[in-house]
N, C-alpha and C positions, 0 to 999 in steps of 0.2 A: 854353869855359865856365869861369868862375872860381869858387872857393869858398875861404872862410876858416874854419878850425877853431880855436876858442879853445884856447890852450895847446898846439897841435900845429903849425900853420903855414898858409902860403898855398899854393894849388894852382891850376894852369891845365891844363885838358884840351883839347888841340887835335884837330881832326878836319877832314877834307875834306868837300866838299858831298855825299858819298855817303850821309850820314845827316842827317835833318831835325833842326832845332833845336826839338824837340817835348818833350812830357811824358815820353816813353819815354827820350830821351837824358838828361833831367834826373834821372830815377830811377836810371839807370845811374851817373851821377856821384855822387849821394847814397849809393848802395850802396857805391861805391868809397871815398867819404869815411868811411863807417862802418868799413870794413875798415882804413882808415888810422888811425882812432882806436884800434882794437883793437891794431894793430901797435905804435903808440906806447905804449899801456898795457903791453903785454907786455914791451917793452924797458925801460920804467921809467927808473930812474936808472943803468942799466947793470949793477946787481947785483940789485935787487929790482924786480919788476913792480908796476905800479899797478893798483888795482881799476877795473873798468869802471863808468862812471856808470850810475845806474838810470834817469835821465830824459834823453831826447834833445830838445834845443831846436833848431828849425830856423827860420831867418828867411829869407824869400824876397820878391822883388819881386812885386807884385800884377798879374801878367799871366796870360793864359789857359793858357799852357804850364806855368806853375807851379801855379796853383790848378786842379788837374785831378782827376777821379775816380781816375785811376791813382795820383797822389801820395797821395790819401787811403787807397786800398787798400794801398799799400806801407807807410804808417805803421801801419795796423791790423795788417798781417802781422808787423811788427817786434815789436809787443806780443804778438800771438798766439803767436809762437815764443819769447817770453821773452828776446829780445835786449835789450829795455828794459822796465822796469815801466810806463813811461808815455812817450808821445811828444806834444810840443806843437809845432804849426805856427803861425807868425805871419806874416801877409802885410802888407807896408807899404802905407800909404795911397797911392792913385794921386795923382800930382801933388805929393806931399809926401815923396818918398823921397830921402834922402841918408844914406848909411851908409858904414862903413869900407871896404867892398869897392869902392865907387865910387872911392876914392882909389887903390886898387890898379890899376884899369883906367886911371885918369887918368895915373898915372905911366908905365904901359906905353905909352899913346898918345903922351905927350910924348917919351919916349925913342925911339920909332919915328920921330919927326920928325927926330931928330938922327943916328940910326944906321940905315943901310940894311940890309935883310934880304931876301935873294933865295932863300933855301932855308928849309925848316922848321927845320933845326938852328940857323940864324942867328936865326930868329924866337924860338926857345926861348932862345937865348943872350941876346937883348935882354930877354926877360921875366925871366930869372934875375938880370940886372944891375940890376933896378929897385929892389931892396931889399938892404940890407947883410946881413940875416938870411936872404935867399934866397927863392925861389919854386920849388916842386916842379912840374915840367912833365911831361906824359905825352901821347904821340900815341895817340889812340884809333882803332884800325883795325877793331875788332869790338865790337859792343854786343849785349847780351842783349835779347830780345823780351819784356819784362815785360808788355806789353799783352796778348799772346796767352796768357801764363802765367796771368794773373789772370782771363781771360775765363771767365765762368760760375761764378766762385767768390766774387763780390762782390755785396752788395746795392746797388741803385741809391740815389743820394741826390739830393735836390733843394734848391733855395733856398740854395745855397752861395755864390753870387756876391757877395751883400751881407755875407757874414761874413768877418772878418779873422783870427780866432783859432780854432784847432781843438785838441781834446784827445782822446787815445785812451788808454784803460786798461781793465783787466779788472774785471768785477763779481764779486760773491761766488760766482757759479756758474762763473767762469772764462771767460765770454764777453766778447769785446772790444766795447766800446761807444764811440760817437763823440758828442762834444758840441761846440758852437760858440757864438760870441758875436760881435756886430758889431764890437767894438773890444777890444783887449787890456785896457783899463781898465774895460770893462763889468762890473758886479758879478755878473751871473748867467749861468751856463752853460745853454744850451738844447740839446735839450729836457730837461725835468727828469729824465726817464728816458732814459738814453743810448740811441741807436739802434744796433742791431747793424750791423756793417759787413761781416764775412766770413760768407758762406753756407757755405763749406767751405774746406778747406786746399788750396792749389795743390800739384802734384806735388813730392815731396821732391827729386827729381833736379834741380829748378831749371829756369829758362827756357832755350830754345834761342837760337841767334843769329838776329838779324834780317838779312835779305838786303840788302846795300848797294845803293843806287840807282845804276844805271849812267849814265854820261854819254851823251848822244846823239852821233851821228856829227858833227853840227854842233859840239857841244861839244868833241869831240876836235880838230876842225879849228881851233877858236879857241885851244886850248892850243898847237897847232903854231905858229899865227900869233903868239901871245904870246911863245913862245921866240925866234922870229925877230926880233920887235920888240925884245926885250931885247938880242939880239946887236947889232942896228943901233944902239941907243941907248947901250949901255954899252961896246961895243967890248971892249978887253982887260980891263976891269973885271969882265966876266962870265967867270970862270975856268972851267977844265975841270971843277972840282968842281961849280960851279953848273950847267953844261950837263949833266953826268952826272945830277945830281939831277932836273932837269926832264925829261930824256929817259927815264931808267930808273925813277925813283921816282914820277913823276907820269904822264907821257904813256903809257908802256908798260903800267903797271898799270891805268890807266883804260881803255886800249884792250882789255886782257884782260877786264875786267868788261863792257864794251860788247859784246864778242863772245860773251857768255854764260858766261864763266869764273867760277870761284868766287874769293872773297877769299883771297889767298895768305898772309895774316898767320896766325901760329900760333894754334891754338885754346887757350883756357884754360878749364878746367872751372869751373863755377859754384861759388863759395865762399860757404857759409852763414856769416853772422856768429856769433860765439860768444855763448852765453847768459850772462846775468849770474849771479853767484853767488847761492846761496839766501839767505845772510845779507845783511842790509841794510848797505850800506857807505857811505851818504851822508856820515856824519861824517868818515870817513877820506878820502873823495874831496875834501871841502871843505878839510880840513887840508892836503892835497897841493896843490890848485890855488889856494887863496886863504887861506893861513895867517893873514895879518893880519886878514882879515875874520872868519875863524872865531874867532880869539881875542877 
């Protein structure tokens, strides 16, 4: 899954088929991107840190895994916990989507046609060589179960399929409300009185990990056949490093999961994004990120 963060960089998160390409995985990547933004702001220019933006703008393709109740719940939680004062989600029109991240994937695809990659490290190396200013790549071996974490804490919402733009912010009572409109250029946000999104706050400890989906025995056999086929086709081009990767990093780890074992990747505690400062810093953020426009 790929993402681009303005003024921060390009990112690719790689994973095996043990995790579904669903709304939960997307929220994991978005959560990681927010932490990346905050790390970038803390580092600043090397001497001084940058202030956090007050508003988060997210642009997504208009597919069911993106426009989900889980994504809306996560956006409301970011506002509820004061990570951002406001969150705006915008979904591109179906059939009319062409954006800058499409170019990133296109260059990756073109480069893969010219350069072979037989291991995950080689695949990441190809991705990193697509742009002169680089792409940050990460292998995702564990993901958090945001779906279960939000279960029972979110008000249900309806009629969201036809809407392309969503906005989340607090009212005068401190409650997070959601509004939407059919297009980003539509003049009016609906409903006139924002609808409440969070019924209660999820546990402070954060979500637990989701259990990886194990391969079937037939799937393990197919991996064995794939390795043998690579040996037959590539011959000496398939080095000991390649075979070690397929044997130890792929087949044996998948066999361990299929036999009922746990994911052996190290656990990382859930990290809450930092809250924005109390003082309004929009002017300073604009001066840092777009000085010419601000002037």
